[in-house]
N, C-alpha and C positions, 0 to 999 in steps of 0.2 A: 565555539557555537553562537557567535556573535556576530553581528554583520557590522563592515568598515560603515561611519557617519556618514560616506556619502551615498553607500546604501539603504539609507533608512530613509521610510516611505515617512509622505507627510500623514498626520492623524486623520483617520477616517473611520466611517463605517465600514466593517470589513463585510466585503463583496462589492463596495462602491467603488467607482474608477477613481482613478487620481494620475496626475500628470505623470508624464515619465519622471524617471528619478532625478535629481540634480537642477528637478525645477520644481519644486513643490508649491502647489495652490490648490488650498483647502477650498472645494466646492457645495456647490447648498446641500442642507439637509436632504433628506429623500423623504419620499411619501409614503406611507404606509398602503399596502393592497388592500383591497376590499375583501370582504370575509370568502366570495368566493368570486375569484379572478377568473376572466376570460383567459384563454390561452395567451402566455406572455413570453418576449423570447427573454433570456436572461440579461441583466442589466448589466451595463459596461462595468463589468470588474475593475479594480483598482489597482493597482499599480504593485506589483508581486511583492511582498510584502521582504523584509530583513528574513537571509536564512537563517535559519537555525539546522543544525544536525539532530536528531533523535539518539536512542538508544546508541551506542557502538563508534558515533561518527566521533570523528578526531577533530581536533581545535586546532591547534595554530596550523593555518594553510590548508582546514580541510576542505574537502571537497563537497561540494552539491550537492544535490538530488535534483533527479530529474522530475520536476511537476511541482515541487515544492510550494503553495501557495504560504503566501505567508502575511503578517499582520498588515492592519489596515491602523489608521489615525481616526481622526476628527469623520465625524460620519459625514459622508459627501452621496453624490446622485448615484444611486441605482436603480434598478429596472423602473422604477417608476419617479423617478426625479422629473424634474421640467427641464429634460433637452428631448434632444430627437432619440427615440425610442429605438431599439435594435431595427425595427420594419422601419424606421425613418420616420416615424412619427413627430411633427412638429413639436408635440410639448405635453405634459400630463402624462400619469400612467399608462391611459388605455387609448389616451387619442389617436384614434384613427388606425388601429394597430389589429392586423387580423390574428385569430385567435385560431386554436384547432377546429373552431364551429364556422370560420367564416373561409378566408382565404387561406385556406390549410394547406400544403401539400398531401398526397395519399403516403401509400407506406413506402415506396422510395422516391418519394418528392418531385419537385417541382423538375420539368426539363426546358432547358434554354435553348432559344434561339443554339592508473597501473596500479600499485600496492598503494595500503591506504598509511597514513601516521596515525601514530598512535591518541585515540582521542585523549583530551585533557580532562581531566576532573572537574568536576562543577563545583568541587571544598577550593580548587587552587585558581589564581590569579585568572581573568579572560583574557585572552588572546584576540587577535583580529580577527575578520569576516570567515565565515566558513555557511557552511550550508545553504539552502538558498529557495528562494521562489522560482517560477515555471523561467523568469530569463535571468537567471545568478551563470556565470561560470558555470559549465558543465562538465564533471569530469569525462574520460576518454573510454574507460572502462569497467562499466558494471551495470547487469545484465540481472543478475538472478538474484542481486540485492533485491529487487521490486516485486519481491514473490509475500503471499500473506499466509501465517502459518496458519497450520489446521487443528481444531482441538476434537477428539471425541469424545461425547458424552451421553452416553446413555446407546452407545451403537450405533449413534448418528455421526457423521461426519459435519462439523462445525468450522466455522471460518474464524481464526484467534484474532483478528481486526480489519473483520470488514465491517465494524458495525454494525454484523447484526445480533440481536439478541440470542444466549447461546441454549434459548428454548425452541427456538424455530432453525430445525436442521437444514444443511443446503437441498436434501432431501430426505424422500421419509427414512426411516432405519430399516435395516436388514439385518435378517443373522448373518451376513458376510461377517462382520466385525465383530472384534473380541474387547469386553469391557477391560479397561488397565487395573492391571494388578495395581495393590496398593504397597504402601511404604514401607513397611514390615519387612519385606522381601529382598529391601535392595541392599545393595554393598554399601559397610557403612563406614567406607572410610578412612582403612587404617593404610593405605598408601601401598598394601602387596599385592593388587592386581585386579581383577573385574574391571576390564574395559581402559583399564592406564598402567603403566608400566614405571610411573616415578615410584623411587623409594622411599620419598618423605610422607607426613603424616598429614595432611588438608587437613585434618580436623583438630591438629595440636593446640591450637592457639585458639580453639572454638571456645565461646563463651556460655554461660547460663542463657535459656529463651533464644540463643541461634539458630539457625540450621545446621544439618551437616551436609558437607560434599559426600552428593552420591556416589560419585564417578566425575573420571576425567579423561577426554581422546586427547590424542595428536593425529597431527596427518600422519596418515602412510604411503599417500601417493605420490609419484615421480609425478608434477608436474611441468607443463611448457614453461618458459625462463619470465612471461609475465604474471605467474598465475593463475588463477580461475577462480570464475564465481561459485557459490555455492546456492543449490537452488531447493528451495522448501525453507525449514521442516514441515513435512505431515507427519500427523501422531494419528494412526489406525489403531485401536485396539492397544497392545503393550507394545506396539512397535514403533521407535520414531525414524523415518526415514528422512535421507536428505541426498542429492543428487551435486556430483561435481565432476569435471571433466570429463573421464570418459567411463563411471560407473553413476550403479545409483545401488545404495545401500541401506540398508534397514539395520537397526539397533535396539537390542531390548533397553526398556524405558526403567528396568530395573536396575539391572548395574552395567549398562552400555554397553555390553557385549555384540558383538556381528552376529546378526541372526541368520542374513542371508547379501549376497551381493551379487548383482546385475552387472556383468560387464557390459560395453557398448562398445560397438566397432570404430565410432567417432563421435566427435564431441558434442556431448548435451548443450543448447544453444538455447532451448525455450521451454516453459512447463508453468502449467495454470497453477493460480493460486487456491483451488479448490478442487478435490476429489469427488468421484459418484458415491453415492451411499454405502455403495458395499466394496468402495478403497480404491476404485481401479483411476488411474489418471493415466492422461495420454501428452508426452512430450516432444518437443522437438530436435532433431539429431542433424548434424551434416548430413550432405550429401555424398563426403568424400574428406581425406584428409589433407588436400592440397591448399596453396593460399589462395585459389579458386573457387573451393566448397562451398556453397551457400547452405544457409538451415532449412532445409527446403523437404524432410520426411519425418513423418510423424511413427512414434512408437510406443505402442501400450502397455504400461506396465502395472501389474497386481501390484500394490501396495502390502496386503497382507502375505505373501509367498514370494516374489521378489521374482515372479514368471514373467516373460515377455512374452506379452500377445501378438496382435495383429501387428504388421507395418508397412506404412505403402509413402509413396512423395504426396506431395501438395498438389494439389491439380494446378498444372498452371494457367493462369488466364488469357491469353494474348502473350503477345510479342514486349507487350510494355509490363506485363504483374514481373519484377526483377526477384520476389518471396525475399526479400531482404527485412532485416530484423522484424520477424514475426510475432505477433502476439497469440497464446491462447488461453481459452478459458472456458469451464464446463458450467452445464447445467443442465441436471438430471441425467439422459445417457447420450446428451450431444455435446461434441467438442466444434467450439467455432475458429477458424483461426481466421485473425486477419493481417493487414498490414496494407502499404500506400495503396488505394482506391479497391482495392481486392479483399474479396472473401472465401471463403468455403466451409462448410457443415461436415464433420461425421457422425456415424453413432459408435457412440465408446465401447461397447459391446461385441459389435462384428468391424466397424472399419467402414459400412457403407456409406456413401457419398449422400447426405440430408440433402443438403441445398448447396448453390453455388452464387455465385456475383448475379445481382441482377444485370439485363442486359444495357437498360437505359435509365436515366433519370440518377436520382442518389445511390452512393452506391456504402455498405457498410466497410471501414476500413479496419475497427477495433472493436473487442467485445469486454464485456465486464459478466461474467458466472456467478452460481450458487443460488437461491431460489429462486430467479431469472436470470433469462440472457437479455441485457443491455449493450445496445451498438451505438456506436456515434458513425455517421454516415458521414460521405461528403458530396456536393453536389456540384455539378457542371456550373461554370460560372462565364462571365464574357472574359477573354482575353486581357491580362492585368489589373481584374478586379480581385478586390480582397476575397478569401475562402469564404464559403458559405458550407456549415455544417447542421446536421440534426443529431438528433438523440431519441432512439425507438426503444421499444421492449419488443425484443423478438419472439414469433413462434419457435422453438425450437426445435419441432420436429417439420416444420413447411417452411422456414425462413422469412412469412411474412409478417410484418408491420405493426403490431398489435394498436401501436398511435404512435404518434410522428409531435415533436416539438422542437420549433425552429428557431434558432437564434437571431440573430442580426448579423447582416454581413459583416465579415470579420471576427468575426467570437468563433472561437474552435474550442471544441468539447478536448481537455486537458485529461482528467484521471475521474472516477466514479470514487468516489469515498464510502458509498455504501447502496448498497443494491437494494433492501428493503430494510426501512424506508430510503427511498430513494436520494440522495446527494450527489449531485455532481460539480465538480469545479471547471470552469471554463477562462480561455484566454486570450486575449487580442494581441500577438505577436508585435505587431507596426507599431499597436498607442501602447505598447507596455502595460496592461490591464488585465486583471486578474477578479474573480469571483466566483461566489458558491450559493446556488440554490436549491431549494430541496421541491421536489414534484410530489405530486399525489397518484394514488394507482392508477388511474386514468392519464398520468401525461402531463396535466395541467399544472400551471404554477403552483407551488404551494406557500413557497415562501422566499426570500433572499437572506444570509446571513450578514447580521449588521452587529459587528463591535463596540463595546464602549470606548471611547477617546482613552486611547493610551494603551489599550491590548493589541499586542503586537501577535498575532495566530501564528500557528507553523505545524508543520503537517513533515512527515520521512516518507518519499517515496521512490525509494533506492539507489538513488546517488549515481541513475546511470544515466550516458547521454543518447537519447534516442532519438535517430536523426529522419529516420521514415516511422510514418505514426504506426497505430500496433498495441498498445500497453494502456491500457484502461487499471488495472488490475496492481496492486501492491503498495499500496499506502499504507502506514501504519502512523499510531498517535493518535489514533481515532477510535470512536463507540460510538453506537446509536442503538435506541430501543424507539420504540412508536413513536414519541413525539418530542423527543429529546436526543439532541447531536451534542456530541463532547469532543472538544478538543483540547490541544494542551497552546499554552502562550510560549514565545521564544524566551530563552534565558534574558533573565534581568542580573544586569551586571553591575547596578550603582551599589550593591552594598558590598561587603567585604569576600562574599562569595557566590555564586551560580544558584539564584533558583526560581522558580518559577510558579504556574499556574494551571488547572485544569479547568475550563468554563464549560458550562452547560446553555444550549439554544434551544429555543423554544422553537419546534420546525415547524410552527402552525403561523408562529409572527416573527420568527428570522432574531428575535432579540435573544439577550443574554436572563438565563434563568435564574443562575448564582455561580460564586466563583471558590475554588479551593485550593488553596495555598499549600503548596509542597513541604515539609518541616524546614526547618531553617538549614541555609546550606547544602541543602539537597534540589534535585529538579526529577520529575517524575513526566510521565507518559500514559495514555490510557490504550488498552489492550482488547478489548470486548468488553460484554456483560457476562455479568456470572451472578444469580440469583437475584432482581433485579437490580444488583449496584453495578458500580462500573470499576473492573479492575485494573489497577497499573500497575506499572513497572517503576519503582524508587530507583532511580540510577544511582551506581555507585561513586562515593567521591574518591580523593586520593586516600582516606581513611577510614571508610565506612563503606560495609558492601552494601551493596544491592538489595532489595526486597519488594514482595508482591504485596500489595495492597488493596482493599476497596475502598471506595466512597458512597457514601449513601443517593440515591436517587436525588435526596432533599438537598445534595451536598455535604458540606461539615469538611474536617479534618482527614486524610486518609486512614486509615486502620489497618495494622500492617498483619497481613496473615501469613508471612514466610521471611523472614531475616536472617538473610545470605551473612555470614561471618566476616564480620570487617578486617581477618587475616588472610582472609584470599582476595580483598578487592583488587590485588595488581594485577591477579589472574583473569579477575571476573570481568575486568577492562578489555574486551577485547578491541579489535582495530576497529571492526564494524559487526553487527549482529542482528541476530532475532531473537525478540525472546516466548519462549510457549509455558503453558501453564495448564499440567493435569494430573487428576489422580493426584494432588497433593503436592505435586513436584512442579519446578518451574525449572526451566533447560534453557539454558545462555549458549545459542549456534552464531558460531564464527559465518558470515552469508561473505567471506573472501578471505583465499589464501595464498601467500604470494612473501616470497623472501629473495633475499640478493644470492643463495647459493643453496645447493641439494642439503647442506646439513642444517641449515637453519629452518631450512622449508620442513624439514621431517620434524624440528622439535617446536614448530608452532600448534599450539592449543587448538582444539577445530569444536571443542562441545564440554561443559560445564553445568552438572544436574545437581538440585540440591532437593533436600525432604528434612523431614522429621524424624 
């Protein structure tokens, strides 16, 4: 989870630009924005920080995740620094820079003429580089890992790692979902079944105060030679749902038993991070079984029952629409489908097309869903010019932009870390710079995140290599409430074992509010907000089980809610995984299944559940 020395960026303010790696030159101090700045493009972001894989990511030779913004060093010029601004202004924070109230474009903008290595435990000696910023090496096969898990609270579906406060549902709860059952009804982990076939008692070595292993599942699907990505998990009522290869399966959160299984005729190839309030999603499936098949069909699935709804092909927008590497996002009853310079949107409930690609101007190519529908759009430029992107809030019914924020030429929208509040990552691929901005409800600039000297920030964005646009969702290791954004640092390996911190940023100023250190020889990552606190996962070490903990909104040491057994730490350390916490239980879900032969493949542990 560390980076080679050659990839370490110069010290600087997080989100501020830096020179390409290998030639670090700390730039000048950034200026702070006025209390109510006009529309401003994102500042030239910094060099992608040294990569650090998140939970479940391997360590020697680990593979970096696509879109991992990493930490900065000494404060460097941000959007307001004395250098040409995103619009080419000569100097100063707002010198001759058009904002949303000036020469800002309208809704569609201006028109121009294989397998994963085993994770290295935090308590073990640190190996060489892995993980990464947006420009680090990227593994070739990981798309499903880039999904945010969902949590059901009070009948509504909530993003587990989207950064939204748990009191804000993706949409208003309905009677269509069921409240999760409680832990007393769970398998007590005696090794006799209920979700696993093992003959050993996984709780035999459990110590006082530790949680029980409630259940464990192994792979029962014959996969292709290179394995398959796992999509999800989504938790709807008392059902945990995940998809892989050619099926979507619902499991009981109480005992891990299969409740339903939906077979698919072709490969699952895309899925959203959020579901509708009544537990429905739309997934992407390939339009055939040959090597020429593309991810071009949509299939609606009811996560409560496992029943398939409507199915239809994505409408192709002309001969240049390759339908390659589509990204799917859901907001309300709308599912938006993005890919390179193209998009379509459909009604989740019945599949009716709601809107398509604009005929001219800037065109949305990727979406992030949840309480709002946020789009990244690409705009026409002269031949040879750098790309021009926009950030838009889209009306999920009409497709019209409610507001538009345009960064400087060359700065591309990378990921949306949080929809509400809106926090966005942007990169400049040619200059290898990267930055994070917070925007207000009306799309104007709120702040640029600037870290303290020496704090190297990290985020997990799935580990996939996305060649053509489309994926704004899927980053974990983040949390947010109305005025604060929480991120983890990359691992500090200067001591005898790895450790890291969670840092809280004031969204109104972009500055650090507080830092919370992980316990000695441990690392931790934010999951989401719960009851006003930051819910975090303390990652397992070579001799210590993982744990679910909280950090108070004012900072301080993490308080453990659920300590996983030390005796099962080697099982808990999946190659790569997602963490979910609901109803007092924690779930560790492998996000890729792969092995060298069929026998090993069917011995792969795919899920573990813990509870009291």
